C-alpha positions as CSV (number, residue, x, y, z in Angstrom):
1,M,-1.7,22.6,-49.3
2,P,-0.8,23.6,-45.7
3,S,-1.9,21.2,-43.0
4,P,-4.6,22.5,-40.6
5,A,-3.4,24.0,-37.4
6,V,-3.6,21.7,-34.4
7,P,-4.9,23.4,-31.2
8,D,-2.4,23.4,-28.3
9,L,-4.0,21.3,-25.6
10,A,-1.0,21.5,-23.2
11,P,-2.3,24.6,-21.4
12,Q,-5.6,22.9,-20.7
13,G,-3.8,19.8,-19.5
14,D,-1.6,21.8,-17.2
15,T,-4.6,23.6,-15.8
16,A,-6.4,20.4,-15.1
17,A,-3.3,18.9,-13.4
18,S,-2.9,22.0,-11.3
19,S,-6.6,21.9,-10.2
20,N,-6.3,18.3,-9.3
21,R,-3.2,19.0,-7.1
22,I,-5.0,21.8,-5.4
23,A,-8.0,19.6,-4.7
24,R,-5.9,16.8,-3.3
25,A,-3.8,19.1,-1.1
26,T,-7.0,20.7,0.2
27,A,-8.5,17.3,0.9
28,V,-5.5,16.3,3.1
29,L,-5.8,19.6,5.1
30,A,-9.5,19.0,5.6
31,A,-8.9,15.4,6.7
32,L,-6.3,16.6,9.3
33,Q,-9.1,18.6,11.0
34,T,-10.7,15.3,12.0
35,V,-7.8,12.9,12.2
36,L,-5.6,15.1,14.4
37,F,-8.5,16.1,16.6
38,L,-8.9,12.5,17.6
39,V,-5.5,12.7,19.4
40,P,-6.5,15.2,22.1
41,M,-9.9,13.5,22.4
42,A,-8.2,10.2,23.2
43,V,-5.1,11.4,25.1
44,L,-6.6,14.2,27.1
45,G,-9.9,12.4,27.6
46,Q,-8.1,9.5,29.2
47,A,-5.6,11.6,31.2
48,I,-7.7,14.6,32.5
49,G,-11.3,13.9,31.4
50,W,-11.1,16.5,28.6
51,P,-13.1,18.4,27.5
52,A,-15.3,18.3,30.6
53,S,-12.2,19.2,32.7
54,L,-12.2,22.6,31.1
55,R,-15.1,23.5,33.5
56,L,-13.4,22.1,36.6
57,P,-12.2,24.5,39.4
58,A,-8.5,25.3,39.7
59,A,-8.2,23.2,42.8
60,E,-9.2,20.1,40.8
61,I,-7.7,20.6,37.4
62,L,-4.3,21.8,38.4
63,P,-3.3,18.6,40.3
64,L,-4.6,16.7,37.2
65,I,-2.4,18.7,34.9
66,A,0.6,18.2,37.2
67,G,0.1,14.5,37.4
68,Q,-0.4,14.1,33.6
69,A,2.1,16.6,32.3
70,N,3.3,14.5,29.4
71,A,-0.2,13.6,28.3
72,V,-1.2,17.3,28.4
73,L,1.7,18.3,26.2
74,V,1.0,15.5,23.7
75,G,-2.8,16.2,23.6
76,Y,-2.7,19.9,23.5
77,G,0.2,19.8,21.0
78,A,-2.0,17.8,18.6
79,Y,-4.8,20.3,19.2
80,L,-2.5,23.1,18.5
81,T,-1.6,21.5,15.2
82,V,-5.3,21.1,14.3
83,S,-5.7,24.9,14.8
84,L,-2.7,25.8,12.8
85,A,-3.8,23.5,10.0
86,L,-7.0,25.5,9.7
87,I,-5.0,28.5,8.4
88,P,-3.6,26.9,5.2
89,L,-6.9,25.1,4.8
90,A,-8.8,28.4,4.6
91,F,-6.5,29.6,1.8
92,A,-6.5,26.2,0.1
93,M,-10.3,26.3,0.0
94,R,-10.1,29.7,-1.6
95,A,-7.8,28.3,-4.3
96,W,-9.9,25.3,-4.9
97,L,-13.1,27.4,-5.2
98,A,-11.3,29.5,-7.7
99,T,-10.8,26.4,-9.9
100,K,-14.6,26.1,-9.9
101,G,-15.1,29.7,-10.9
102,V,-16.1,30.8,-7.4
103,V,-14.1,34.0,-7.0
104,G,-14.6,37.5,-5.6
105,W,-14.4,39.4,-2.4
106,Q,-16.6,36.9,-0.5
107,S,-14.2,34.0,-1.0
108,D,-11.2,36.3,-0.2
109,A,-12.9,37.4,3.0
110,A,-13.8,33.9,3.9
111,A,-10.2,32.8,3.6
112,F,-9.0,35.5,6.0
113,V,-11.9,34.8,8.5
114,G,-10.9,31.1,8.4
115,A,-7.3,31.9,9.0
116,G,-8.3,34.2,11.8
117,A,-10.3,31.4,13.4
118,G,-7.2,29.2,13.3
119,L,-5.0,32.0,14.8
120,F,-7.4,32.7,17.7
121,K,-7.8,29.0,18.4
122,T,-4.0,28.7,18.5
123,L,-3.7,31.6,20.9
124,G,-6.2,30.0,23.2
125,I,-4.5,26.6,23.2
126,V,-1.0,27.9,23.9
127,R,-1.9,28.5,27.5
128,W,-2.1,24.7,28.1
129,L,1.4,24.2,26.7
130,S,3.0,27.1,28.7
131,V,1.3,28.9,31.5
132,M,-1.0,26.1,32.8
133,P,1.7,23.4,33.3
134,M,3.8,26.0,35.2
135,L,0.9,27.0,37.5
136,A,0.2,23.3,38.0
137,A,3.8,22.6,39.1
138,E,3.8,25.6,41.4
139,Y,0.4,24.6,42.9
140,K,1.6,21.2,43.7
141,A,4.5,22.6,45.8
142,A,2.7,25.6,47.3
143,D,1.2,26.1,50.7
144,Q,-2.5,27.0,51.2
145,S,-2.1,30.7,51.0
146,A,0.0,30.5,47.9
147,R,-2.4,28.1,46.3
148,Q,-5.2,30.7,46.6
149,A,-3.1,33.2,44.6
150,I,-2.4,30.5,42.0
151,E,-6.1,29.6,41.7
152,L,-6.9,33.3,41.0
153,S,-4.2,33.4,38.4
154,Y,-5.6,30.2,36.8
155,R,-9.2,31.6,36.7
156,T,-8.0,34.9,35.2
157,I,-5.8,33.4,32.5
158,N,-8.4,30.8,31.7
159,A,-11.2,33.4,31.4
160,Y,-9.2,35.5,29.0
161,A,-7.6,32.9,26.9
162,G,-10.8,30.8,26.9
163,A,-12.7,33.8,25.4
164,V,-10.0,34.3,22.7
165,G,-9.7,30.6,21.8
166,E,-13.3,29.3,22.3
167,L,-15.6,32.3,21.9
168,L,-13.7,34.1,19.1
169,G,-11.8,31.1,17.5
170,V,-13.9,28.0,17.9
171,Q,-17.4,29.5,17.9
172,L,-17.7,32.9,16.2
173,L,-15.0,33.0,13.5
174,S,-15.1,29.3,12.8
175,G,-18.9,29.6,12.5
176,I,-18.7,32.5,10.1
177,W,-16.1,30.7,8.0
178,L,-18.3,27.5,7.8
179,V,-21.3,29.5,6.7
180,A,-19.3,31.4,4.1
181,I,-17.8,28.1,2.8
182,G,-21.2,26.5,2.8
183,F,-22.6,29.2,0.5
184,A,-19.5,28.9,-1.7
185,L,-19.8,25.2,-2.0
186,R,-23.4,25.6,-3.1
187,Q,-22.1,27.9,-5.9
188,A,-19.6,25.2,-6.8
189,D,-22.5,22.7,-7.2
190,K,-21.8,20.9,-3.9
191,S,-25.3,21.7,-2.6
192,W,-25.7,19.2,0.2
193,L,-22.2,19.7,1.6
194,G,-22.7,23.4,1.4
195,L,-26.1,23.3,3.2
196,A,-24.5,21.2,5.9
197,G,-21.7,23.7,6.3
198,I,-24.2,26.6,6.6
199,V,-26.2,24.7,9.3
200,L,-23.1,23.7,11.1
201,G,-21.6,27.2,11.1
202,S,-24.9,28.6,12.4
203,M,-24.7,26.2,15.3
204,F,-21.2,27.3,16.2
205,M,-22.2,31.0,16.0
206,A,-25.3,30.2,18.2
207,T,-23.0,28.7,20.8
208,A,-21.2,32.1,21.1
209,L,-24.5,33.4,22.6
210,R,-23.5,31.5,25.8
211,V,-22.1,34.8,27.1
212,A,-25.6,36.0,27.5
213,F,-27.5,32.7,27.5
214,P,-25.4,29.9,29.2
215,V,-27.8,27.2,27.9
216,A,-26.5,27.9,24.4
217,A,-23.2,26.1,25.3
218,L,-25.1,22.9,25.0
219,I,-25.2,23.4,21.2
220,Q,-21.5,22.9,21.0
221,S,-21.7,19.3,22.3
222,A,-23.6,18.5,19.1
223,A,-21.7,20.8,16.8
224,V,-18.3,19.4,17.5
225,P,-18.9,15.8,16.4
226,L,-21.0,17.0,13.5
227,A,-18.0,19.1,12.4
228,L,-15.7,16.1,12.5
229,V,-18.1,14.3,10.2
230,W,-18.4,17.3,7.9
231,F,-14.7,17.7,7.5
232,V,-14.4,14.0,6.5
233,G,-17.1,14.6,3.9
234,L,-15.3,17.6,2.6
235,A,-12.1,15.7,2.4
236,V,-13.7,12.8,0.5
237,M,-15.4,15.2,-2.0
238,L,-12.2,17.1,-2.6
239,W,-10.1,14.0,-3.1
240,R,-12.6,12.6,-5.6
241,D,-12.6,16.0,-7.3
242,G,-8.8,15.8,-7.6
243,R,-9.0,12.4,-9.4
244,V,-11.3,13.6,-12.2
């Protein structure tokens, strides 16, 4: 009498192991959003009073940058890494959501929006590692008439790159991505974390209204620390999911 066929459990085991690896890798990328962001907060905060220094006039911030050149490079280098890390995180979240059965054009679009947010943030930050240190060095050695031209260059570059990095990257696209991920997390039965993402993303998008309503910029002062906590929560959830 032939023995009964034994079902092949290897494919299921391989799938579970792959899902766990995706969850753990995504958890690391999510944690980096908070861990690495602490570097510019500490280094730039101590050296040039960042982020309040972003609002200083050129005549005040350029001497600070010139006097703290190494700290500026270290701090903004870390911030650049944070922004770049958002790009793989956006696609890693898409892959993890797929393991939970959350697929479709919405998750695909969310991945590209998140990657776009990382790209625009990167483009905005690059100015602090290239053009601004150069202007600061020239400002230090220039006479009064030349300094006026340098101050104009600073304001122009800062207005443009700031709009690209902050308005498009940090506020608008990051906000849309957080809202989209929030809804996706709710589909994946992570309701509270998803709801928090929706609220947080809405706060970032509301901050983008500062173009017409300057008072809206105050929302970002609350949204940023909340985002750091949210990314930690996301990382913990993903890491636990990768150990199941």
